[in-house]
C-alpha positions in Angstrom: 9.5 12.2 -11.6 9.0 15.2 -9.1 11.0 14.6 -5.6 9.6 16.7 -2.7 12.4 17.7 0.1 10.8 17.5 4.0 13.2 19.2 6.6 12.9 17.0 9.4 15.4 16.8 12.3 18.1 18.6 11.3 18.1 17.2 7.8 16.5 16.8 4.6 14.3 13.9 3.4 14.1 12.6 -0.5 10.2 11.8 -1.1 9.7 10.9 -4.8 5.6 11.2 -5.5 3.5 9.4 -8.3 -0.2 9.7 -9.2 -3.1 11.7 -8.6 -3.0 14.2 -5.7 -6.6 13.0 -4.6 -5.9 9.3 -4.7 -4.8 7.0 -1.6 -1.5 7.6 -0.4 1.3 4.9 0.2 4.7 5.3 1.5 7.3 3.3 0.9 10.2 3.2 3.1 13.5 1.0 1.6 15.5 -1.2 3.7 18.9 -0.2 5.4 21.4 0.6 3.1 19.0 0.4 -0.2 17.5 3.4 -1.7 14.0 4.3 -2.7 14.7 2.1 -6.6 13.8 -0.9 -4.8 10.7 0.3 -5.4 10.0 1.5 -8.5 9.0 -1.4 -10.4 5.8 -2.2 -7.7 5.0 1.6 -7.5 4.7 1.6 -11.1 2.1 -0.8 -10.5 0.4 0.7 -7.8 0.4 4.0 -9.6 -1.4 2.3 -12.5 -4.1 1.2 -10.3 -4.7 4.4 -9.2 -2.7 4.6 -6.3 -0.5 7.6 -5.2 3.0 6.7 -3.9 5.7 8.4 -2.4 8.9 6.9 -2.1 11.4 8.2 0.6 15.2 7.9 0.8 16.2 6.9 4.6 18.0 9.4 6.6 21.7 9.7 5.4 20.7 7.4 2.3 20.5 8.3 -1.7 19.1 11.4 -2.2 18.8 13.0 1.3 21.4 14.6 3.7 23.6 13.0 6.1 23.4 15.9 8.9 20.2 14.7 10.8 20.2 14.3 15.0 19.0 10.8 14.7 19.0 7.4 12.8 17.5 4.0 13.5 13.8 3.1 14.1 11.8 5.6 16.3 13.8 8.3 13.5 11.8 6.2 10.6 8.9 5.8 12.2 8.8 10.1 12.4 9.3 10.3 9.1 6.5 8.4 7.9 4.5 10.9 9.9 5.9 13.8 8.9 5.9 12.9 5.2 1.7 12.0 5.8 1.5 15.6 7.2 3.3 17.4 4.3 1.5 15.4 1.5 -1.7 15.6 3.1 -2.6 12.0 2.7 -3.9 10.8 6.1 -4.8 7.7 6.4 -2.4 6.7 4.4 -0.8 2.6 4.0 2.3 2.4 5.0 5.3 -0.1 3.6 8.2 -0.6 5.3 11.0 -2.8 4.5 13.8 -5.2 6.9 14.4 -2.3 9.8 11.5 0.1 8.2 9.0 -2.4 8.6 9.3 -2.4 12.3 9.5 2.0 12.3 5.8 1.4 10.3 4.2 0.1 13.2 6.1 2.2 15.6 4.3 5.4 13.7 0.5 3.8 13.5 1.4 3.1 17.2 1.6 7.1 17.8 -1.2 8.2 15.7 -3.1 5.3 14.7 -6.1 7.7 12.7 -3.2 8.3 10.1 -2.8 5.2 9.0 -4.6 2.8 7.2 -2.4 -0.1 7.3 0.7 -1.6 6.8 2.6 -3.5 4.6 5.9 -5.6 6.1 8.4 -6.7 3.4 11.0 -8.8 5.1 10.0 -7.4 8.7 12.4 -7.0 11.5 9.8 -6.5 14.2 12.6 -8.4 16.4 16.6 -8.7 16.8 17.7 -11.7 15.0 20.6 -11.9 16.8 21.9 -11.4 20.9 23.5 -8.1 22.1 27.1 -9.5 21.3 26.2 -10.2 17.5 25.1 -6.7 17.3 27.8 -5.0 19.0 30.3 -7.2 16.2 28.2 -6.1 13.3 28.9 -2.7 14.7 32.2 -3.2 14.6 32.7 -5.1 11.4 30.9 -2.2 9.8 33.4 1.0 11.0 35.4 3.0 8.4 37.8 2.1 6.6 36.5 -1.7 6.4 33.1 -1.4 6.6 32.5 -0.8 2.8 34.1 -3.8 1.9 31.9 -6.0 4.6 29.1 -4.3 3.9 29.3 -5.2 0.0 30.1 -8.4 0.3 26.7 -9.2 2.4 25.0 -7.0 0.7 25.5 -9.2 -2.5 23.8 -12.5 -0.7 20.1 -9.9 0.3 19.1 -10.4 -2.9 18.5 -14.2 -4.6 15.4 -12.5 -7.0 17.7 -11.4 -9.0 20.6 -13.6 -9.5 24.2 -12.1 -10.9 22.7 -8.4 -11.0 23.1 -8.5 -6.6 26.7 -8.4 -6.8 25.8 -4.9 -9.0 23.5 -3.7 -6.8 25.3 -4.4 -3.6 28.0 -2.4 -5.5 26.6 0.3 -6.2 24.5 0.8 -3.5 27.3 0.7 -1.0 29.1 3.5 -3.2 26.3 5.5 -2.4 27.2 5.1 1.2 31.0 6.2 0.7 29.7 9.6 -0.9 31.2 12.2 1.7 29.2 12.3 5.4 27.3 9.2 4.5 29.5 6.5 6.0 28.6 7.7 9.4 25.2 8.5 8.7 24.7 5.0 8.1 26.7 3.4 10.9 24.2 5.5 13.1 21.6 3.6 10.8 23.2 0.6 12.4 23.8 1.8 15.9 20.0 2.9 15.7 18.9 -0.5 14.6 17.6 -1.8 17.9 14.4 -3.3 17.3 13.1 -3.8 20.8 12.1 -0.1 20.5 9.3 -1.8 18.5 7.6 -3.8 21.1 5.8 -1.7 23.1 3.9 -0.5 19.8 2.9 -4.0 18.9 0.1 -4.2 20.9 -1.0 -0.6 20.2 -1.3 -1.4 16.3 -5.4 -1.8 15.2 -4.5 -1.4 11.2 -5.0 -4.5 9.0 -1.4 -5.9 8.0 0.0 -7.4 5.2 3.6 -9.4 5.9 5.3 -9.7 2.7 8.2 -12.2 3.3 10.5 -14.0 0.6 11.6 -17.4 1.2 15.0 -17.4 0.2 15.5 -14.5 3.0 18.7 -14.7 4.1 18.6 -12.3 7.5 16.7 -15.8 9.0 17.4 -18.9 8.8 13.3 -19.9 8.6 11.6 -17.1 6.8 8.4 -18.3 7.2 8.4 -19.0 10.7 9.4 -15.2 11.5 6.4 -14.1 9.0 3.9 -16.3 10.7 5.8 -14.8 14.4 5.3 -11.2 12.5 1.7 -12.0 11.6 1.0 -13.2 15.2 1.4 -9.6 16.9 -1.6 -8.7 14.8 -5.2 -8.8 15.3 -6.0 -8.4 11.5 -2.8 -9.9 8.9 -2.1 -12.1 6.6 1.0 -13.2 4.4 2.4 -13.0 1.3 5.2 -15.7 0.6 7.0 -14.8 -2.7 9.1 -17.8 -3.7 12.9 -17.6 -4.8 13.0 -13.8 -3.0 15.7 -12.7 -0.5 15.3 -9.4 1.5 13.7 -6.9 -1.0 11.0 -8.9 -2.6 9.2 -6.1 -3.9 12.1 -5.3 -6.5 12.8 -9.2 -6.8 9.3 -9.8 -7.6 7.3 -7.2 -8.1 4.4 -8.9 -10.2 3.6 -11.5 -7.0 4.2 -8.6 -4.5 1.8 -5.9 -6.6 -0.7 -9.4 -7.2 -1.0 -9.4 -3.2 -0.7 -5.8 -2.5 -3.4 -4.6 -4.5 -6.1 -7.5 -3.3 -4.8 -6.6 0.3 -5.8 -2.9 -0.5 -9.3 -3.8 -1.8 -10.7 -4.5 2.1 -8.9 -1.2 3.4 -10.8 2.1 4.0 -9.2 5.2 3.5 -11.2 8.1 5.4 -14.4 5.5 5.7 -14.1 4.8 2.0 -12.5 1.6 0.2 -11.0 1.5 -3.3 
């Protein structure tokens, strides 16, 4: 599929675009350490349903470059808006996994007219641990031991794909070990302070779909976390994905697609429903 290169903040984003150029736009951003292929199975179903889907690699990840000036939630929010501008897809649906979910909320707060709805997958809209725990995480992911730590941790993130989780963790970690990439990844870890999302929660008026895997290891009680996330919005609903972890769109694309397509039926794109 064609990959668009979008320049921003000293680097270049790789954005894979599928679907008709005049179709409603859905922009999909993965979680930290992951790549755009996490949305591949879901994107195929959305394109078949008549949508245009843009899947991006985070700064320093996948086919995006590693020379950006900034990383983290606010940087990803700027990337969402830059992609909307580059592709001419306003208002768009922003789908974000993990820290990208918080970034989508920031983008919607900054430019509400650009966003028709939000899809928050395994969302981090607040920090999951204390300041001390976040500091320890940053040290644990320093080079040279960081890749081993991350690979071991990532293997626990996707219980929905069984034994293939270890293989995916190994391949994604290998991508992060290319020249210049680990420092960019670590900068993303450092920049992932989700407290910056809080001021934008009350500014988001677009409809919200919260998608949570009931086996998500990043939360002791993932369903309660999803309920808390939804409580911050005036128009929000929750889809629970049985057996899935932190990337439900990859682990159970059929379940996520079913819930997402029903959600999209109520969305207005430029005054028109799909």
